[in-house]
N, C-alpha and C positions, 0 to 999 in steps of 0.2 A: 504492499499499499504506500502510497506516494501522497503525504501531505503537505498543503504549504501555508503557513499562518504569519500572519502580520500585525501586530499589536495597532492598536488606534492610537495617535499623534495627540498628546497632551496639546489642549486649545484652551486658553483662559480669557478670559475679559480683563484683566489686570495682569501685570508684568509676570514673566517666567524668569527672565533673565538677569535680573537687578540692574544696577547702572542707575542713572539719574533721581532723584529724589522725588519727582511730578508724582502726585497722589491724585490729578487730574482723572476724571472718569470719561469714558469714550461717550460721543452721543449716540441716541438711538439710531441715526442712519449708517452708523460703521458697524453694525453689530454684525457677526459672521453667520453661514449656514453651515449644520453640523455635516460632516461627511462620515462615512462608514466604509469598512474595508471588506471587500469579497474574497474569500481564498477558495481555492479549488482543492479536489480532491480526487483521484485518476488510478484505477488499476491498473495491472500489468498488458490490458491489452490494447493502451492508446493514450491518449493525453490531451489536456486541456488549454488552448493558449488566449491570453496570457493568463500566468500562473496566479494572478490576482490583478484585483482593480480597487481604487479608492474614488465613490462617486459620492454626491451630493445626496442631502437627504430628499426622498420623493423622487428620484430620477430612476430610469432603468438603463440597463446596457446588454452588451451582447459578447460571448464567447465562443470560441472555433472548438470544436468537439472531432478529434482525427483518430481514428482507428488504425492500428497497425496493420501490414501485410497479414491476413488470414484471421483477421478480425473483424467483429463487426458492432457498432453501438448498440448497446442493449438498453440501459436505461441512463436517465440523467435528470438527476432532480436537484433541488434547492432554489431559495430565494424567490418564491412564487413564480418559477420560470417556466418556459415551454420550448419544446424543441422543433425546429425544423429544416429538413435536411441536415447538415452538420451544423446548423449556427442554432445555439442556446440563448434564447432570449429572457432576461430575467423582469420580475416584476418591478414596481415600486419599491425603492430602497427604504427601510426606517430602522433597520439595524444591522449590525455585524452578520454575517451568514456564510455558508459554505455550499459551492456547488459540487453535487459529487457525482463521477460517471462510471458506470461500468461496461465493461465488453466482453461479448462472448465470441468463442472460436466460431467463424464464418466459413460457410461451405463455398469454395471455389465453384464459377460458373464458367461455359466453357459454350463456344459459338459453333454451330454445326451448321456449315454453309451445303449447299447444293449445286450440281452441275450436271443437265440432260442433253443430248444431241437434240435435232430438229426433227426424231420421229417421236416425242411426247415431252411431258413436262413432270416435274415433282413439287406437291406443296405440301408445306408450305415452302417458299425460297429458302429460310434459314429458321432455326430455331435455338435460343439460348436455356441451358439446361443447367441445371447442378450438377457437381462433380460425384459422381457415380450412378448417376442415376440415367436411363435410358428415355428413348422417344420413338415416334414414328412419323410416318410419311406416307404419302399416298403418291404410287407412282403410275401415271396415265397415258397409254398410248394413244398417240395421233391415230384417224381413222387411216387404214391400212397398214399400220405398224403394229407388229408386239412388242414385249417386254423383251430386251435382249440380254442384258446382266445389270445388275443394280450392286454397287460395291460401294464399301467405307465405312469405317466407324464400329469395324467389327459386329456388322450388322446380319440380317436375316430376312429373308422376302417370304412372304406367304400371300398367294394370289398377287395383290397389286397392293398392299401393305408392306413397308420396308422398317424393320424393328431394329434400333440400333443395339449394340451392346452396351455395358455402362460407362459412361463417357469420362475420360481423365484427363482430355487436351483437346485442342481445336481441332475439327476434324471435317472432312468433306464427302457427302453421299454424292456417288456418281452413277447416272444410270444412261444405258445404251439401249437404241431400239432398233428393230431390224423389221425390214419391209415383209408384208404376208403376201404370198405369191397366189393371186388370184388371175381369173379370165378377163378382168377389168384391164390390163396390161401385160401379159403374155399367152402367147400361143395366138390361134384364130381369133381376128378381132372381126365379129360378125356384122357387118355394115350395110345397111339400105341407102344406094344412093337415088333419091327420087327427083326426076326433072318435075317441077310444078310451075305452070304457068296462068296467064289470064288471057281471054278472050280479046284484050284489046293490045297484045302484046305480040312482038315478032319473036321466032324461035330461033336462037341465034346460035345453039350447040346442039347436036344430035346425040342419040344414046350412044352410037357408037363412038364418036368423038370423045364421050365421058368416059366410058373403056377404056380407051387408050390412055388417058390420063391417069386414071387409077391405077388399071393393071398391064396394059400390054404394051409397054417400050421401055425401054432402058432407064429412065430417069421416071418412072410412073410414082405414084404414091407409095406404091406395094415395096415396090425397090427401095424407096426411101425408108419407110417402116423398118425392112429387114435388115436396112445396113445400119441405121440407128441401135437396132436393138441388138445387133451381132447374132441376127437370126434367131434372138428371142421371142419374136411377135412378127405377125404378119396379116395384111387384109384378107378377109374373105367376103368377097363383096357380091351385092345382087343390086338390079336397077331396076327402074320403071322407067317406061316412056313417059312421054309429056301427057301429062294430066291436069286438064283446063279447068280451075276453080270457076264456080258459078258468078262469083261478083268480079266486077271488074277492077283493074289493078288501082282504079283511083278511090275506090271505095277505103282501099286499105293504105295507099302512101298519096298524099297531094301535099299542095303547099301548107294547108292549113294544120294538117294531122296525119299521123303515123299509128296505125292499127297493128302493129307487129304481133301484139298476143292474139289478134281475130284470126290473123293471118296464120299462125302457126297452129291453132284449134283446128281450122278449114282444112288445112293441107293436109295434118295427120288424118283426119277425120276420112277425107277423099282416098288418101293412099290407104286407109285401112281397109278399104271395100275391094281393094284388089292384092294385097298383100297382108299375112298375118304379121303383125308388129311384135307381136312377142317372142317372135323366134330370132329378133335383133338386139345387139349391145348399144348400137348408134345408128343414127338417122341423120342423113344430110341431104337438105332441100336444095336443089340446085336451079337457079333460074337466070334469065337475062335480065338487062337493062329494060324498065318499062319508060314508057314514054313521057308519064309523070311524076314518076318516083318507082321506088323499089326498095326492098326491106334492107339491103347492105351486105356487110361480111361478118359474121359475128358466131361465136359458140359460145355453151355453157361448158362452167367446170367441173360441175356435179350433175350428177344424173336430177330428172326433172319427169314430171308427169303433165302429157298432153293430149290437146282433142277435145271435141265437145264432149265426146262419152269417155275420158281417158284411156283412149286405145291405145297410146304408148308409154312406157316408162324407160328410160336410159339415158343416155349422150347424144345431144343434138347441137348440131350446126346447119347455119344459112348460109348459103353462096348465092346471093341473090342478086346477082347483078354488078353496078356499080359503074364506073368508068363516065366519060364525059362528052361520048360521042354515040352517035346511034350504031356504029359499028362493032363498038368496044364492047367485049364480053367481061369486063370488069374482074369480078372473084373467081372468075372460073380459068386460072393457070396455075401451073403445077406448085409454086410456091404457096399461093394462098391458098390452096386448097390443103397443103401440107401445116399451114400456119393455123387454119380453124380445127384441122383434124387433133394437132397438137394440143389445142386448149380442150379437147375431149378426153385426154388422159389427164387432164387437171393442169397442165403447164400455163403458166403467166407468161406476160411480156418480158422481153429484155430491152428498156430503153436507154439511150445513150446520151450521157453527158459531157458536152466539150468545156474544157477548164483550160485559162493560160497554164504554161509548165510550170510546174512546182506551187500550184495553187489550188488546191482542191477545196471543194464547198465547205463553208463552216457547219451550215444545217444540211443534213441529211433528210430534212423534211421539204424544206424550201430552198432547193439547190441553188438557184439562180438569184436568190437573196443578194443585193445590190449588182447585179447582172455580170457577178465575178465569173459564172457557167451558165452556159446556154443548154437548155435542154431540147435535144433533138428529136424527141421520141421514137418511132419506128425508124431507128437508123445505124443501129449498131450491127457491125457485121457479125458474119461468123457465127449464125444464130438465126435460123427460118422464124422464131418467135418473135423477130426483130425485123431486120431488114428482108424480106424473104423474095424478093425480083431472083437472085442467083440460086436460091433453093440450097444452102448451106445446111450441114447437119444441125440437127437440136444440141443447145449446150449440154455438156457432160451434168450438168446442174440438173435439167430435165431428166435427162435419160436415167440419172441416178435414182430420181424421185419415183420413177416405175420401175424399180430393179433390173433396169438394161445394162447396168453396170454390176460386176460382183463385188461383194462385200469389200474383197481386200483392194478394190481399185479405187477407194474413195478413203482420204486419210485427214483425218480429224486433228487441227496440231493445236495444244494449249500449253508446249512451250517454246520458246524460240531457240532458234537452229537452224540448221543448213538440210532442206529433204529433196528427195530427188521427184521429178514429175516427168510422166509418158507423155508424148504427144496421143490425144485423143482421135484423131480423124480417121485411123482404122485400126481394124481389129487386133489386140493383142493383151497380154495379161499384166502390164504397170499399171502403178497408181495413176490414174487418169483425172483426179480431183482432190483439190486441196480444199478444206472446210477451216476458217480460223472462226470459232466462236467468238463475238461481242458480247453478248447477255441477252436480255429479253425487250421487246417492246410491247406494244398494245396487245391485249388479252393472252398474255404471255408467248408470243409469237418469237421465236428462236431468231436470234439475228446475225448474220454469217459475213464473214469476207471470203470469197471465193478466187481461185486461180485455177485456169486451165491453159493447156499448152496445144495449139492447132497447128496443122503443117499441109502443106500441098500434097494431099494425100487421098485415096479415094475416090469413088466416083463424082458426089458430090460437091465436096470442098475443094477438088480441083478446081470446078468452073470459078467459086468465088473468090480463090486465091490469084486464079489468073487474071480475075477483072480487075483487082486490086494492084496486081503486080508483086505479091509479096509470096514469099516463100514459108512465112511462118507466123505465128502472133501468140504471145504470152499474155492471156486475157484476164483482167481484173475486174471482178462484179461482186456486187452486196446486195444483201436484201432491200427491197423497197421498206423505208422505214414507214411507209403511209398504212393506214387503217391496220385491220387485225392479222390474225393468223389464217384466214381465209383467202387475204391477197397474198398472190406467189411471186408477184413481179419481181425483177430485177434490175440493178442500174448497172451498167457498164459505163466506161470513161476513155475520151481520148483528149490529146493535146491540140488546141486550136492553132500554136504554134508550127507545128507541123503535122502532117497527117500520119501519124501513128496511133498505135496504141500507149496506153499509159504504162506499160512495163515491158522493158526490153533490157539488152544487154545496152550498159552504160545508161541506161534512163529507169531510175530507183520511182517505186510508187511510194509514197510518204503522206498517209494522213495524219497529219500533226494534230488534228483535231479530237480522235481516237486513239493517239497513240499507238500505231501502228504503222509497220512498213516491210516493204519486199524489195528485193533487188535480185536478178540474174547472175548467179556467179559464175557459171560454165554453162558450156552447151556443148553436147556430144551428139553431131548429126551424123546418125547412121542411117538414114530414112526413116522406114517403119518402125525401125527401134529407136528412135531418137528422143533423148530425156535433155531436161535442163537441170541442173543444182539451182535451188532457189534459196535465200538466206530470207528467213522470217524471223520480225521483232514481234511477238506477242505483246497486248496491252498488260500494262503494268496495274490498272486500276480498273475495277468493276463497277457498272453504277446499277444500283438494285433499289426495289424491284422492277424498273424498268426505266429504259432511256428515252421513253417517250411518255410525259405524264399530259394526262388529258382532264381538262376542268370543264366539263360539258353540263354540270349538274350546278345550279344555283345555291343550293344548300352546301355545295363541298368547294369553298373558295382557298382552302389550304389542303398542300399536297406536301408529301415528305419523299425525299429520296436520299439512299442510303450511299456515300464514299467507301468504297470499300477496297484496300491493299491487299492485291493478290501478287505482289513481289516481294522478293525475299530482303527487302531493306525497309527501315522506317523513314517516311516521308511526312512534310509538313505543305498541309494547304495554305497557298500563298491568298488568293482572292477568289470571291464568287462573284462574278456581275452577270448581268442581263444585255442580250443585244437580239436583233433580229427585226423583224419587219414592225411586232407591235410591241416594243420591249417594255414601252410605260405602262404596258397594261397588267404587267406582273412584277412582284418585286421578292427579295430574298429578305423571307420574315425573320431568320434566325441565324444567326454567324458565329455560333458557338464551334465549328469546326477551324475558323481560321486561327493560323499560326498555333494549332495544336498538333503534337507529333502523333502519327499513326503508324503504330509498331506493323508488322507484316503478320496478315490474317484480321489485321484490326479495321474498324469502321466507323465512321462518324454519320450523323444525321444531319441534314437540311431540309428546313420548312420552307417552300415557297407560297405567296399568297397572289392571287387575283385581285385586281384593285380597278378592273374595267370590264364592263358589261357586254361590250363590243367583242367580235370575234378577234381572239388572239392567236399569234404565233410568233413564236418568239424561242430563246433558247438561253439556259444559265450557262456559261462558260467556268468550269471549274480548273483555276491554274496551281500547280504544284511544284514545289521545288522553284519559286519566282518563274514558272512558265517553261520547265523543264520537262515536265510533262503535261496535257491538256485533255480535257474529256469535256464533251459536250452533252446536256441534258435537254432534250427535245421537250417545247409546252406550249398546248395547242388548246384550245378552247371555242366552241361555237358561241354565238351570241345568244347571251341569255337575257338580255332587255325586254321589258314587257310589250309586245306587239299588237296593234289593235287589228283585228280582221279588216280586209276591205271594204269598204263601203261607197257602193257605185253612187249613193244620192249625196256624198260630202262634196261641198263646193270647194274648190280649189284655185289657186291664182299662178300662173305658170310665168317663170321668167322668159322675156322675149327673146325668142331663137333668132328671129330676123337682127338684131341689134347686136346682143351679146350671149356669152355662154363661156363654160369655163371648156378650154381646148387643151386636147393631147394632153390628159390627164390619167394617173393610174387610179387605181377605184379609190385608194386612203386619200389620196390629194383631192379626189373629187368629194367626197364625205366632207372632208375639211374646207373646200371650197364654198359648198352651199352653207355650209353652219358658220361662215366668216361673211358671208352674202348680204351687204347692204344695198336693197334695190326698193324703187318705186316706195320709197318711204317707209319700208318693213325691213326687219333685222331677224325673223325667225324662219330664214327659209331653210331648207333641208333638200336632201339627195330623195326623189320619188322611189316607190316600190316597183317593181315589174307589174304589178297588176295595174297601178296607176299610170304607167307609159305607155303598157297595150292598152288600155280603156281608152285613153286620149288619143292616141296616134294611130294605132293599128285598127283595132274594131270600132271606132268610131265611123259614122256614114260621113260627117262633117270635123275630120281632125282639124286640130287649132292650128298646125303645122304641118307642111309638106316636110317630113324627115329623108333628108338625105346622106347621116352620120349615124356612127354607133354613138348610144347614149347608154351610160353606165344607170343602173337601178340600184339601191341600198340594199336589194333582195340576195342572199346569202346561199349556197348550196350548204344544209346542215351535214350533209356526208362530206364535203370536202372543204376543208378551211380555206383551201389556197384561192377557191373561186366565187365568183358573184356573178347575176345575172346582167345582161344587158339587152337593148334592141338596137336593130340594124334595120334603119330605114321605116317604113309603113308596112313592113309587114313579116318581118322575120326575126326572130329572139334567140339568145343564144346563153349559154354559161361561159368564162373563161378565165384565165388566171389573173388574179388581181392586181398583176406587174404589168400588164397590157395598158396601152396610151388609147383611152376612148375621149369621151366628151361627157361634160354634164352639164344637165339644164336642170335648174331649182323649181321647186315649189313648194307653196305654203298653203297652211288652212284658210280659209277665210273666214 
C-alpha cells in the first residue's frame, strides 16, 4: 500500500513569525479562505496523479487514475467524487480527505481480423475478444461459389460457422472460395437465337447469315467461346427464322417512348409458340434497325423471367439493330454478339480511363475529378467486354469468374515481392491472372487490382494486336468502386502522353493514393511460354469496414471508418483532409488518430459527418508518416433534402432565355448560378426540376421559348450520384455526368 499525507499548514490571523511589535488587527477585507489537503492512496496495480493537492474550501478538483500494464481500475473512492474514464473529480471540499484507488488484474484483449477472396465474405469483418476466449464468424460464399478453406486463430469450420480456438494474440481468419462447376458456364451452352421483327421493318439479315456468325466460320461465336474457355464451354445453338410481332415498331420505340419490357414480353410469347423455351439456357433476340427506332443492344447478367405468361426463365440478350443508316445492321456483328453473350455469363464491362503519365486519379468513384483523367467508356483494348470491334479474347478476369481458368492459374497476392505471370492469349498451364486485394466496397463488395499479360497469339488476339501494332500488353485493371457487389465492371488505364497501357518495361504503375505499385522486372519471350516477372508492392494500410462510405439515410449523418496498420512497422497518421467534388458537404468529426502511433496490426477509428443535404461526392485523404503512405476513403450520398412533388398548377416565373442565362456551366455551377441570381427584382431563383423543364418546353402546346440548347435540371439520379438530368431542345431529355458543361435557365415560384 502506497500512502501519501501532508499536514495542514499553520495559518492564523495574528503573527506567527515574531518580529515587529505591532498589535494592529487586520481589517475584515483581508481575511483568508481556509484551505485543505487532499491526499491519495493507491495499491500496487496503478497510481494516482498528482499524489496530493491543496484546494480552497468549497472548490473541487481532478486526479488522473492510471492502471499499470495488465491491470484495470477497480474502484476509486473518497472526497465525495466520481470517476469518468480515468479522471476522478472530487466534490466540494470542506475538510482534509483521502482518495483511494484499487486495481484488479485485467484480462488482455486481442483483435481478430478477417480476409476473404472475391468468392464470398466473412462477417463480422473483425472482433475484439478477451485473452483465452473464443468466438465465431459466419463464412458466406457468393452465388456460384463454395467455401474452399478457412484457416487462422486455431479454429474449426462447421457448416458455414468458423469457431476460433482460445485467443492469445492478434490473429487473422482467412477464407478462400472455389467456383461451383455448373452448366451455366461449362459444357454445352444451349442457346436459341431468334430473329424477331416488325411488319414495318426491313429484314436485313437472313437465318443462314446468322448461323454463320454463330457457328459456321473461323471466327464464329462458338469458336470464340471455345478458345476463351480452353475447350471447357461451347455454343449449342438453335435458330428461328423471322417472327413478326403484331404491333408495329413505332408502338414500342419512338421519339417519345421506349417500351422495352413490352417488347420482351410480346417477343417471348410469340417465340414460345414455335419453340419449347424450357429447353434453353439462353435466349438471344436478333433484329435490325427499325425506321423509327429499335430496342438497341443489351443483355442481362442474371437469369430473368419473361413472357406475357412467363414462358421463359434464363439468361437473355437483345441484338436489336442500332447503327445510323438504313443499311447498317448495327449490333449484328461478331464482336457485338460476343460482347452481349458475355454478359449472359455475368461478365461486366471493362472501361478505360486515360490519365497523364504518373498521375492516376485520386478518387476511383470520380475518376475525372478536376479533369485529371478522361473516361473513354468502351475504349479499353484487349477485352471484347469493352472495345469489341476487333473481337479480342475476354479478359482473364471474366474467364476466371466462370471457371474457364484452373485454380492454379490465378494467384492472389497479399505480400510484396516479385511474381511470375504467363501470357493469357493462348492455352497453357501457368499463372494467367494476378489479384491484389484492396479491401471492401459497398455491400461488402471485394475490391481488387488485377494484372494480365496478353500476346499476339491465338486466333482472336492476333487481330487486335495487328490493329494496334503491338506485340504484347501488360494490363492493369481494378474493380469498379461504384455500386455494390452485383456491379462487376472493371477499369483499365492508359497514358494520354503516349498510346501505351499503364504498365510496361520501364513504365511503372504507381497508385500513390492507395499505396500500391507494380513494375515489370524482366520479360522472357518464348512465344507461347512467354512470361514476365512483376514486382508488386501491396498496400501497407487497410481501410475497414469499407473504402466507400455511403450517406444515403437522413437519420445517419455520421459514419466511421478504421485505419488498420497491416505492415510490419509502427506508423503515425499525419493528417486527414477532405477533397473532391463536394468536399464542403462532409467534415472529419474526430481527429483522435492524428499524431498517434499505430503499431503493426493496430488500428484507429475516424468519424466523418455529413453537413449538407445536397448530394455529396468527396473523399477523405489519409496521410501517414508525412505523406509517405496515402489512402483515399470514398464518400458519397444522395440528395436527402425534402422535395415537393411536381405540381403542374404552380405558377412559375422563368428567366428570359432570349436575353440571358447561365452558359457552359457544369451541374454544380448551374445550381450556384441560380441560387445567386438577382433578376427582375427577385433573388429567390433556383434551378428547375426535370418535370418543370419538360412541362414548359417539351410537353406544352405553346412552349414559352423555342429551346435549341441543353439545359440542366436540379433532378439527380438517386442510383448514380455522378449524374443529373437535362433537356435537349424541345423534345429530348437525358442524364449525364455532372461535370459536363450545359446551360442553366433559372425559375422561381410566383
